C-alpha positions in Angstrom: -41.8 19.4 -42.2 -41.3 22.8 -40.2 -42.9 22.0 -37.1 -41.6 18.7 -36.9 -38.0 20.1 -36.8 -38.8 22.7 -35.1 -40.2 20.8 -32.2 -36.7 19.1 -32.9 -34.8 21.5 -31.8 -36.8 22.8 -29.1 -37.1 19.5 -27.3 -33.7 18.1 -27.7 -31.3 21.3 -28.4 -29.9 19.7 -31.5 -29.7 21.7 -34.5 -28.6 19.2 -37.1 -31.7 16.6 -37.9 -31.5 14.0 -40.6 -34.9 12.5 -42.0 -35.8 10.0 -44.3 -37.2 10.9 -47.5 -39.9 8.6 -47.3 -41.5 10.1 -44.4 -42.0 13.6 -46.5 -44.9 13.8 -48.7 -43.7 13.9 -52.3 -45.7 17.1 -52.9 -42.9 19.1 -50.9 -40.3 17.8 -53.5 -42.1 19.8 -56.4 -40.6 22.7 -56.9 -43.3 24.6 -58.3 -45.0 24.4 -55.1 -42.3 26.7 -53.7 -42.7 24.4 -50.4 -38.9 23.3 -50.2 -37.9 26.8 -50.8 -40.0 28.5 -48.1 -39.1 25.5 -45.7 -35.6 25.5 -45.9 -35.8 29.4 -45.7 -37.3 29.1 -42.3 -34.4 26.4 -41.7 -31.5 29.1 -42.4 -33.3 31.8 -40.0 -33.7 29.7 -37.2 -29.8 28.2 -37.6 -30.6 24.4 -38.0 -29.4 22.2 -40.6 -30.9 19.4 -42.4 -30.2 16.3 -44.3 -32.5 14.5 -46.0 -31.4 10.5 -47.1 -33.3 9.1 -49.3 -33.1 7.9 -53.7 -33.6 11.1 -55.9 -32.8 9.1 -59.3 -36.1 9.6 -60.3 -35.6 13.8 -60.0 -34.5 14.0 -63.4 -34.9 17.5 -64.3 -32.5 20.3 -65.2 -34.0 22.7 -62.4 -34.3 20.0 -59.8 -30.5 18.7 -60.2 -29.5 22.4 -60.0 -31.4 22.8 -56.4 -30.0 19.8 -55.2 -26.5 20.7 -56.3 -26.8 24.1 -55.2 -28.3 22.9 -51.5 -25.3 20.7 -51.2 -22.7 23.3 -51.3 -24.5 25.2 -49.0 -24.5 24.4 -45.1 -28.1 24.0 -44.1 -29.8 21.3 -46.3 -28.5 18.0 -48.2 -29.8 15.9 -49.9 -28.0 12.7 -49.3 -28.1 8.9 -50.2 -27.4 7.0 -47.1 -27.3 8.0 -43.1 -23.7 7.9 -43.2 -23.3 10.7 -45.9 -25.8 12.8 -43.5 -23.8 12.2 -40.4 -20.3 13.4 -42.5 -22.1 16.5 -44.0 -23.8 17.4 -40.9 -20.5 17.1 -38.9 -18.6 19.2 -41.2 
C-alpha cells in the first residue's frame, strides 16, 4: 500500500489519496501484524493524507474501535464509510 500511495504522490503530485477498503488485503487491518501502524507512520513522515472507504462494522474489538477513533481525530489517516465523507475529511 505504501508503494502505491508514494507512486500516486510522485506521479500526480497529490498528497490526499482515497482508497477503497476492498482493494487492501484483510491482513493489513489486523492490528497484531503492525502493518497498519508502520504504513501510517510513513504517511505522516511523508506528509501524505489517506482516507480508506469501506464498511468497518465487522471490526468490533475495543482496540480496533479505539484505533479508528484516534486516526479519524488526526490529520493523516481516516477510516470512512463513503467517498463523500473521504473528500470532506481530506479537504479540511
